[in-house]
C-alpha positions as CSV (number, residue, x, y, z in Angstrom):
1,M,86.1,131.6,152.4
2,E,85.4,127.9,152.4
3,E,84.8,128.0,148.6
4,T,88.2,129.7,148.1
5,E,89.9,127.1,150.2
6,T,88.1,124.3,148.4
7,R,89.2,125.7,145.0
8,A,92.8,126.0,146.3
9,C,92.7,122.4,147.3
10,R,91.5,121.3,143.9
11,I,94.3,123.0,142.0
12,P,97.1,120.7,143.2
13,T,94.8,117.7,142.5
14,M,94.1,118.9,139.0
15,I,97.8,119.5,138.4
16,A,98.6,116.0,139.7
17,A,95.9,114.5,137.5
18,G,97.3,116.3,134.5
19,F,100.8,115.0,135.1
20,M,99.4,111.5,135.6
21,L,97.6,111.7,132.2
22,L,100.8,113.1,130.6
23,G,102.8,110.2,132.1
24,V,100.3,107.7,130.8
25,S,100.4,109.3,127.3
26,I,104.2,109.2,127.3
27,A,104.2,105.6,128.5
28,V,101.7,104.6,125.7
29,A,103.9,106.3,123.1
30,Q,107.1,104.6,124.4
31,S,105.5,101.2,124.4
32,Y,103.6,101.5,121.1
33,P,103.3,99.3,119.3
34,T,102.9,96.2,121.5
35,K,101.0,94.1,118.8
36,P,100.6,94.0,115.0
37,I,99.3,97.1,113.2
38,R,96.7,96.7,110.6
39,M,97.2,98.8,107.5
40,V,94.0,99.0,105.5
41,V,94.5,99.6,101.8
42,A,91.1,100.4,100.3
43,W,92.1,99.0,96.9
44,S,92.8,95.7,95.3
45,P,96.3,94.1,95.4
46,G,98.7,95.3,92.6
47,G,97.7,98.9,92.5
48,A,99.9,101.9,93.7
49,P,98.4,102.1,97.2
50,D,99.0,98.4,97.7
51,I,102.6,98.5,96.3
52,L,103.7,101.5,98.3
53,G,101.9,100.4,101.5
54,R,103.8,97.1,101.4
55,I,107.1,98.9,100.9
56,L,106.4,101.0,104.0
57,S,105.0,98.2,106.1
58,Q,108.1,96.1,105.7
59,K,110.4,98.9,106.8
60,L,108.2,99.8,109.8
61,Y,108.2,96.1,110.8
62,E,112.0,96.2,110.7
63,Q,112.2,99.3,112.8
64,M,109.4,98.7,115.3
65,G,109.6,95.0,115.7
66,Q,105.9,94.5,115.2
67,P,104.3,93.3,111.9
68,V,102.4,95.9,109.9
69,V,99.8,93.8,108.1
70,V,98.4,95.1,104.8
71,D,94.7,94.4,104.6
72,N,93.2,95.0,101.2
73,R,89.6,96.1,101.5
74,P,88.4,97.4,98.1
75,G,84.9,98.6,97.4
76,A,82.8,101.7,96.8
77,T,85.8,103.6,95.4
78,G,87.8,103.4,98.6
79,N,84.9,104.1,100.9
80,V,84.7,100.5,102.3
81,G,88.2,100.7,103.6
82,A,87.9,104.2,104.8
83,E,84.8,103.4,106.9
84,I,86.6,100.4,108.5
85,V,89.3,102.7,109.8
86,A,87.0,105.6,110.7
87,K,85.1,103.3,113.0
88,A,88.1,101.4,114.4
89,P,89.3,101.9,118.0
90,P,91.5,105.0,118.1
91,D,94.5,103.2,119.6
92,G,96.9,103.3,116.7
93,Y,96.5,99.7,115.7
94,T,94.3,100.4,112.6
95,I,95.6,102.8,110.0
96,I,94.9,103.4,106.4
97,N,97.1,104.2,103.4
98,A,94.5,106.7,102.0
99,T,94.5,108.2,98.5
100,L,93.0,111.2,96.8
101,S,89.7,109.3,96.5
102,L,89.0,110.1,100.2
103,A,88.8,113.8,99.4
104,I,86.8,113.2,96.2
105,S,84.0,111.1,97.7
106,P,82.1,113.9,99.4
107,G,81.4,115.3,95.9
108,F,80.0,112.0,94.6
109,Y,78.0,110.7,97.5
110,R,75.2,112.4,99.3
111,K,75.7,110.4,102.5
112,L,79.0,108.9,103.6
113,P,79.5,106.8,106.8
114,F,82.5,109.0,107.6
115,D,83.8,112.6,107.2
116,P,87.1,112.8,105.3
117,V,88.2,115.5,107.7
118,A,86.5,114.9,111.1
119,S,86.7,111.1,111.1
120,F,90.4,110.8,110.8
121,A,93.7,111.8,112.5
122,P,96.3,112.5,109.8
123,V,99.7,111.2,110.4
124,T,101.6,112.2,107.3
125,M,101.4,112.5,103.6
126,L,103.4,109.6,102.2
127,A,103.9,110.0,98.5
128,S,102.9,112.0,95.4
129,L,101.6,109.9,92.5
130,P,100.6,112.1,89.6
131,L,98.2,110.3,87.3
132,T,99.2,109.6,83.7
133,L,97.1,109.2,80.6
134,V,97.7,105.7,79.1
135,I,96.5,104.3,75.8
136,I,96.6,101.0,74.2
137,P,99.4,100.8,71.5
138,N,97.2,99.9,68.6
139,L,95.4,103.2,68.8
140,P,96.7,105.2,65.8
141,V,97.8,108.1,68.0
142,K,100.9,109.0,69.9
143,S,100.1,112.3,71.6
144,V,97.3,114.0,73.5
145,P,96.3,116.3,70.6
146,E,96.1,113.3,68.3
147,L,94.0,111.4,70.8
148,I,91.6,114.4,71.2
149,A,91.3,114.6,67.4
150,L,90.5,110.9,67.2
151,A,87.9,111.1,70.0
152,K,86.2,114.1,68.3
153,S,86.1,112.3,64.9
154,K,84.4,109.2,66.5
155,P,82.3,110.4,69.5
156,G,81.5,107.7,72.0
157,S,83.8,105.1,70.4
158,L,86.6,105.2,72.9
159,N,86.2,103.5,76.3
160,Y,88.1,104.8,79.3
161,A,88.7,102.6,82.3
162,S,88.7,103.5,86.0
163,P,88.8,101.5,89.2
164,G,85.4,102.8,90.1
165,Y,82.8,105.6,90.0
166,G,84.1,108.6,91.8
167,S,87.8,107.5,91.8
168,P,90.6,110.0,91.0
169,Q,91.0,108.2,87.7
170,H,87.3,108.7,86.9
171,V,87.3,112.4,87.9
172,S,90.5,113.1,86.0
173,A,89.1,111.7,82.8
174,E,85.9,113.7,83.3
175,L,88.0,116.8,83.8
176,L,89.8,116.2,80.5
177,Q,86.6,115.3,78.7
178,N,84.9,118.5,79.7
179,M,87.9,120.7,79.0
180,V,88.3,119.5,75.3
181,E,84.6,118.8,74.7
182,V,84.9,115.2,73.7
183,K,82.6,112.2,74.3
184,L,84.3,109.2,76.0
185,V,82.6,106.1,77.5
186,H,83.3,105.4,81.2
187,V,83.8,101.8,82.1
188,P,84.4,101.3,85.8
189,Y,86.1,98.2,87.1
190,K,86.6,96.6,90.5
191,G,90.0,98.0,91.4
192,G,93.3,99.0,89.7
193,G,94.3,95.5,88.8
194,A,91.1,94.8,86.8
195,M,91.5,98.2,85.1
196,V,95.0,97.3,83.9
197,T,93.7,93.9,82.7
198,A,91.0,95.7,80.7
199,L,93.6,97.9,79.0
200,L,95.9,95.0,78.2
201,S,93.1,93.1,76.6
202,G,91.9,96.1,74.6
203,E,88.5,96.1,76.3
204,A,89.3,99.7,77.2
205,Q,91.4,102.0,75.1
206,L,92.6,104.6,77.6
207,A,92.8,105.5,81.2
208,F,94.2,107.8,83.8
209,I,96.4,105.7,86.1
210,A,99.3,106.1,88.5
211,I,102.7,105.2,87.2
212,P,103.4,102.2,89.6
213,A,100.4,100.2,88.2
214,V,101.5,100.4,84.6
215,L,105.2,101.1,84.5
216,P,106.2,97.5,83.7
217,H,103.7,97.4,80.9
218,V,104.8,100.7,79.5
219,K,108.4,99.6,79.5
220,A,107.4,96.4,77.7
221,E,105.5,98.5,75.1
222,R,102.2,96.8,76.0
223,L,100.8,100.2,76.9
224,R,101.7,103.7,75.8
225,M,101.9,106.7,78.2
226,V,101.1,110.0,76.4
227,A,101.0,112.6,79.2
228,I,101.4,113.1,82.9
229,A,98.9,115.1,85.0
230,A,101.5,117.1,87.0
231,S,103.3,120.4,87.0
232,K,106.6,118.7,86.0
233,R,107.8,115.5,84.3
234,S,108.5,112.4,86.3
235,P,112.0,111.0,86.7
236,A,110.5,107.6,86.3
237,V,109.2,108.5,82.8
238,P,111.2,111.5,81.7
239,D,110.2,111.3,78.1
240,V,106.5,111.7,78.9
241,P,105.3,115.3,78.6
242,T,103.0,117.1,81.1
243,F,99.5,118.0,79.9
244,A,100.6,121.6,79.9
245,E,103.4,120.8,77.5
246,A,100.7,119.0,75.4
247,G,98.7,122.2,75.3
248,L,96.3,121.5,78.2
249,P,97.4,123.4,81.3
250,G,95.2,122.8,84.3
251,V,95.0,119.0,83.9
252,E,96.7,118.0,87.1
253,A,95.8,115.2,89.5
254,D,98.1,113.9,92.2
255,N,96.7,110.7,93.5
256,W,98.7,111.1,96.7
257,N,99.0,108.4,99.3
258,G,98.9,109.3,103.0
259,I,98.7,107.6,106.4
260,L,95.6,108.3,108.6
261,M,94.4,106.9,112.0
262,P,90.9,107.1,113.4
263,A,90.0,110.5,115.0
264,G,90.6,110.5,118.7
265,T,93.9,108.6,118.5
266,P,96.3,110.1,121.2
267,D,98.7,112.6,119.8
268,S,101.6,110.7,121.4
269,V,100.7,107.6,119.3
270,I,100.3,109.7,116.1
271,N,103.7,111.4,116.7
272,K,105.4,108.1,117.4
273,L,104.2,106.6,114.1
274,H,105.0,109.8,112.3
275,A,108.6,109.7,113.7
276,E,108.9,106.1,112.5
277,I,107.7,106.9,109.0
278,V,110.1,109.9,108.9
279,K,112.9,107.5,109.9
280,A,111.9,105.0,107.2
281,S,111.7,107.7,104.6
282,R,115.4,108.5,105.2
283,V,116.5,105.1,104.3
284,P,117.9,105.4,100.7
285,E,116.4,102.0,99.7
286,V,112.8,103.2,100.5
287,A,113.2,106.3,98.4
288,E,114.7,104.3,95.6
289,R,111.9,101.7,95.6
290,F,109.3,104.5,95.6
291,A,111.1,106.2,92.7
292,Q,111.2,102.9,90.8
293,Q,107.4,102.9,91.1
294,G,107.1,106.4,89.8
295,A,106.2,107.8,93.3
296,E,108.0,110.6,95.0
297,L,108.3,110.5,98.8
298,N,106.4,113.5,100.2
299,I,106.5,113.3,104.0
300,S,104.6,116.1,105.9
301,S,103.5,117.0,109.4
302,P,100.1,115.9,110.6
303,A,98.9,119.5,110.4
304,E,100.2,119.9,106.8
305,F,98.4,116.7,105.7
306,A,95.2,117.8,107.3
307,A,95.4,121.1,105.3
308,V,95.9,119.2,102.1
309,I,92.9,117.0,102.6
310,K,90.7,120.0,103.3
311,A,91.9,121.8,100.2
312,E,91.4,118.7,98.0
313,V,87.8,118.3,99.2
314,M,87.0,121.8,98.0
315,K,88.9,121.5,94.7
316,W,87.4,118.3,93.5
317,A,83.9,119.2,94.6
318,K,84.1,122.0,92.1
319,V,85.3,119.7,89.4
320,V,82.4,117.3,90.0
321,R,79.9,120.1,89.9
322,A,81.5,121.5,86.7
323,A,81.2,118.0,85.1
324,G,77.5,117.9,85.9
325,I,77.8,114.7,87.8
326,K,75.0,114.2,90.2
327,P,75.9,112.8,93.7
328,Q,74.6,109.3,94.3
């Protein structure tokens, strides 16, 4: 009898505690942010994640009244920046503009200081950035079939650049190389900016790269874009065919950008930032600036973004195994 009465007394207390926690959560969401937010970009300045991150950060600052400071932390193909965010306090003040590399890393590294699924709280997919195949203009080719023919006639004579071992650009080139059975030489650089410099100097002859990083050079005819790794052409470069149109269906690589917080961040904070990003995405100027960079806004729910990451981890692990690349 006494136990029943004790349990009955506890129920109102538990309910009251629940309402108190709910009230705290709502209050946190309403006040967030009360100080600057740090947006980690795990790549060097000048690359697509940096450009798009800065466009978003400026609009969020205008909306929320607190600076969103872009912090470039390149290294280990995005893993340095990812680790920083994974181990940051889960309070909403450290976020990352992550890329496809986050989902590729498990296939390349035996041990990671984070889990691409369990260590993060997805906020939203931000943009789709299909990679394109770019070559230097003095190569005597203008299409994918011609490039393949040249590579087969001179095995090991063409260098392809990437911003690092295990990057989406690296994996995409390996996918192409294995599909058409050609021998290319991988030359990794420290970030997207250095990779573009290598192409412009002729040190590397080709690369998979996102449109934003090379669009000005393509327009100036300093580089030539021969194919896009997507299911459809990009409005930013409508004359560039897809790989399927070039005779290689299956070569698709979307180096998406998406916003993540550390795991354990309160749902109320996640939902608040998500709502602010949705609001920013509806501003025509933001969509236009993304489009100018060859990126397509692709806002999702946190759950949808989580599902994308899980699927990408599985997809690219298979690609890595098929390429015969041994994890480091």
